[in-house]
Every structure is written in structure tokens, then in C-alpha cells.
N, C-alpha and C positions, 0 to 999 in steps of 0.2 A: 284884193280883195280877200281873197284866202288866208294871205297872213293875218289881216286885220280881224279875221272871224278867230284864227289861230291863238294869236294874240289874247282876246278878249277873252275866250277859253282858259287860257292859262291863267289870267290875272284871277277869274273865278274860283280855280281850281285853288290855287294859292290861298284865296281868301279863305275859303271854306276849310282848308288845311287848317290855317292860322286859328280861325274860330273853333275848331274841333279842338286845339291842340291846349286852347283858354282853360285855365283851372279857376274855380271859385268857392269863396269861404263862406259856409252860411253860419252864422254866429247865432246861436238857440241858447234860450235859457228858460230854465223852467223853475219852479219852488221845491220839487220832488229831492229830496235829500239822497246823498251819494250814500248806494248801496241798498235804495230802496226798490221795490219792484218796478215801478214806474221807472225811475233812472236806467236800471240795468234794461229794460226793453228798450229806452231810447238810445244809449249806449250802443244796443246791437245793431239798431237802425243806422246809427250814423255809419258804424264799423262797416256794412254791407253797401250803403251807399257809395262809402270809400274804394270798397273792393272792384264794384261793379261798377262805377264808372274810371277806374283805372286811375284814381286819384284827383280827378278834374273836379268833383264835387265832393268836397269835405266839410265836416261839421266841424265848429269848434263850440264845445259844452258848458253853459254856464248854469250849475246844478245849485240846490240846496238854497236857492233864495240870492245868493250872490251878488244878482244883479236888481235886485229890489223886489217888494211888490208888485202884483201884475201889472197895475197902472204905470208904474215906474216902467215896468218891461215895456209896455205898448208905447209909451212916451218914445223909449231909446229905437226903437223898430222905424218909428214915425220920423226921428232925426238919423235914420240911417248908422245907428252904432250897432245895434242889433237887426237881423234879420227875420226871426221866426221864436216860435215858442211854443210849448204845452202849458195849455192856458186851462185853467176851473172854469166851472160858470162866471164866477166874478169877472173874468177877463172877458172872457167871450160877450159880456154885456155889454162892454165899451166897443164892442164891432157891429156885432146883430145880436141885438136884446132880444127879440121875438123867440130866437133859439132857447129862451130860457124858462118858456112855457113849459120845457121837460123837466122843470124845476119845482113847480110848483107842489108846494107841501100838501101831504094827504093825498095825493093825485094817484098813485100807482100802489098797487099791491104787490107786485111781483116782478120779474125782470122779463118775463114773457110778456107783460103788458107793454114794459118801456120797450122792448125790443121791437113791436109791431107797430107803435102811435110812431116811434122816431123813424122808422121806414119809409112811413108817409107823409112825413115832413120834411125829411133829407134832401129831395132836391132842392126846396126852397129855401132852406136853411145855407147849403153850398151856394147856390144864386145870391143869397143875401151877404155872405163873406166877401164874395168875390166882386159884389157891387161897392161896399165899402171898402177896397183894396187890398184884401187878404184873400188867399186860398187856404182851402180849407183841406189838407193833404190827409190826414186821420180821425177817424172820431174816438175818443174815448172816455171813461167816465170814472169818479172815484166812489162811487156805490152809494147804496143807503144812507142818508147821515141820520144820527143818532144824537141825543144830547147826553154829554159827559158832565159829571157835577162832582161837588165835593158833598153834597146832602142828597139823598134820596129824592126823586122827582115823581110825582103820580097826575097830575094835574095843572092845567093852565094856572091856577091859582099858585100850587108850589112856585112855576117858573117866574111868577109876579115878585116872589121872596129872593130869588136868586140874583146876583151879577153877572147877567149874559152878555158874552162877548160877539158883538155884530163886525161883521167886516166893513172895514170904514168904507163909505162911498157906496153901498151895495143896496140899491134901490128895493130889489126883492125881498132883501131880509130887511128892511125898513118899513116894508107893507104889512109883511107876516108879523113882523111886532107891533105894528101900530092896530093892526086888527084884534090882535089879542090883548090890548092895553097894558103891554109890556114895555120898561124904559130899558134898553141893552146898554153896552160900552162900546162906543165903535173903537175898534183901534186896526190897524196894519196886520195883515197875518203874523207878519215877522217880529212881532209884538205878544204875542198871545202866550208863549212859554214862559216870558217874564214876567209877565201881569198875572199867571196863575201862581206863579211862585210869590209874588207879593201880595198877592189878596185882592190885589184891583178888581179880578174878576174871579168867579168861582165857578161858571160853566160855560161850556162851548159846546158847538156842535161840529161833528165829525163822523166819518166813517170809522171803523173798526180799524181797519190797517193805518187811516192816517192818523189817529190817535196814539197808534203804534210808532210809526215813522218820524213824525212831531214829538215823540215824547210827552204829548200831553196827558195821557193816561195816568203818568207817575204825580201828578198833581190832583187828576179827579178819580175818587173812588167809587163811583156809582155811573152804569148808563141803564139809559130807558132802552126796553126792549121794544118801542115802537118806534120805527122807523118815519121819520119826518119830510124827508124826499129822498130824491135820487139825484146824487151830485155829477154833472155832465164836465166834459172836457174835451177839448181838441188840439191837434197839431198844426201849427200854425205857418204860414211864410207871409212875407208883404209881397203883393203883386208886384212894387217895385223890384224887388231882387226877382223874383220867380219870372217874371215878362222876360228879363233879361239873356235867362238860359238857354241853350239849345234847345232846339225841341226832345233831342233823347234825352237830354239831362232831366228837363220837364215831365218827361213820361215815366224817367225812371225814380223822380221826387215823389210823384203821383201813386206809382205803383206800389212803392215800398214804404209811404206813408199809411196809405190805407190797410198793406197787412200791418203794419207796425200799430195802429190803432185798433185792430181786430184783435193783436194780441196783447193790448193792453186792458181791453175789455174783459176777456176772456181771463188772465190770469190777474186782475183786480178783484173779478167777482170770487173767484178761486181763494186767494188770499185774504178776502174780507173774512170768507167763511174758517180759513183757520186762523186768523187774529181771534176771534172769540174765543177758543179756547186757549190761545195766549194769555186774551186778558182775564180769562179764569185763574189762571195760574198764578199771577200776577196780584189776587185779593182783590179785581175788580167786582162789584156786585150788579148783578144784571135785575132791574126792578120790572116786574112785568106786568103789575096793576096799573091799569089807567082808568082814573076814574069820570073822565068826561066822558059823556056819551059820543059815537062817532059822528052824528048828526050836529055835536057844537064843534067838532074839527072840519067837518065840511063846510058848515058856515062860515067858520075862520078863513079855510080857504077861499071861497066864492069869493068874502069883500076884500082879500089883499088881492085876487085877480083882478077884482073890479076897480081897486086902487091904480094897479098898476097899467089897468087899461086907458084909465084919464090922462094918463102921460104919456101914453101911446109906448110905452116901455115894452108891453106883451100886449096887442091889439086885442080887443074884444073878440075880434072874427077868427081869430089864433087860438086862442084859449075855446071857442066853442067849437073849432075844427077838431082841435084836440079832445074834446070830451066826447065829440061826437065817436073819432074813431077809437076812443076807449070804450064805448058803450055799444059800439058794433061787435068789436073783439071778446067782450064778454058775455054778449048775447051770442056770438057763435060758440064760442068754447062751453057757455052752460046747455048747448045742443048734444055736445058729444057725450 
């Protein structure tokens, strides 16, 4: 009997040792260009995981969009060709679209509001990713998005005259433009620079850092100084890959992913602010006037949200809770 117990214990120890010695490769894709703030932090994250796991968990990074647009990246993840990625709101919409309530146009005034409201929603956002086959390892953002154009834009009427890029297949962007009465030009993000060069489009939406990283600013000489929305992002991994990792590597990936996300948020905000000076030095003109009243923009926002609710892309209850959290925050800070 003792011999049998001893044998069983030995087998268990050998199996555990073998499992602990297994190595895993996380193929991870992003649109972030090589050398950009985003790519540098993701690379540092990958190196940290490699070091702390003693090589048991390694990243293979595919930056600069070499794995395709975000819908293509998600397709490759589902087929097992990739296991994770750094996605913007566009890609997040294919996993858990209600998270994009944080990207509703003309909602937030500043990052303090963004941070407060996001904290209220984050538990259900994480749960939404999990329920749809992914783990959200870290939260990131691309920052407040502005219009970059070849001609100055001062109003919605001016926007209607422009050939504006719409990220192909983006329901949130479509709802915004439909509510505005604007007919955009749908294209994958990987075709934007070429389309600016050929004149197929003459206006894009991007944060300052993104316009520089993707070189779109070289084709657009004006930037509206009014932010349209705050662009979100996330560091994600498929549950199929995550669930096969031993508990210590899961914990490592969660802890370091969370830290990488925090670094991405902080560095992105800082670099977006620095990017304004870079754009000015390169001759980009900031148009500070906006002719439409705030009430017009807020009406546009609410109509776009109503359209998104009809398709349950962003349920009305989520939008209402977001608005309530925002109003609570503004009321509280107004008393200080």
C-alpha cells in the first residue's frame, strides 16, 4: 500500500515538474508602428514576461499592422494563428461592443471624467470579454481624437464637404456619421495613408500621437482643436490560450498586463500632449473656432447613441448608466 502511494506521489511530482517546464509562445499583433510609444511599451512588457518566467512564456510580436487590420487579427486569433493583440475600440467592438460606450462622441471633457466613469464600468467590461472568449489583460487608450484635414473645418456643414475616412465596418463611426448627415469613405485603417496620398479621402480622425505615428499629418494640414471622442484600447488574449497556461503564468500575464496598460495610458496621454508641439513645428494649423453650439453636438451624440442601442451594439441601459456616472462626477467636483 505504501509503495502504491509512493508511486502515485512520484508520478504526480513528475507530471507537475514536466508542466512547470513547458514553454508557451504568445503570438501578439498590433497596428502600432515599430518605434512608437505603444510598440515600445508592449515590447518592454514582452521582455518582462520572458525574464520573469525564465523563458517559459515568450511573446512573438507582430507590429505595424503586418498581421492585417483588427478584424483580420481577431479572425487569426479565432483560428489559432495568433493568440492575442493590442486592439483599439474598433477591434474591441467585435468582442464586447458595450465597452465602446466610452467612445461615444462629445461625451467627456477631460481625462479625469474618463477615468472616473471607466472605473465604474470596468468590472462588467472585464466580465464581457471573459464571456466572449477573451481575457482583458490591460486597458489602454489612444487618446482624444480630432479631425485632421486638408482644408479647415469649423462646423458640421464643413464636414459634409469633406471626404472623411470611416474605419470600414465600424458601427459606432457609422452611427455618428449617419446622425450628422455625413457620407464618409469606408476603408481599412491600413489603406488610409495611401488614400490620403491619392486624394480618395482628405480628412481623417486620429489622436495627435496617432496622426504622427502613422504619418497621416503629412497629408493633412489642419487639425480641429475640439476633441471628438476618447479612443479606447485593450491588451487581450484568447481564453483558449490563457486557460492552458499554468496558474503562475496566468497570474504573471495578468499582473504585468495590468501594469503595461497603466503605462500605456500614462505615456499615451503625455505623448499626445507633446505631439501638439510637434504638429505645430511641422506647420499643422489648429482651428480653434467651432460654429455649431454645444447643444447641436450633444443632440448628435444622443441620436447616435439611440441608433447604437437599436442594434444592441451599445445597450441603452449602458449609455444611461454612463451618463449618470458622468453627471454624478460633475456634480461632486462642482462642489469642491
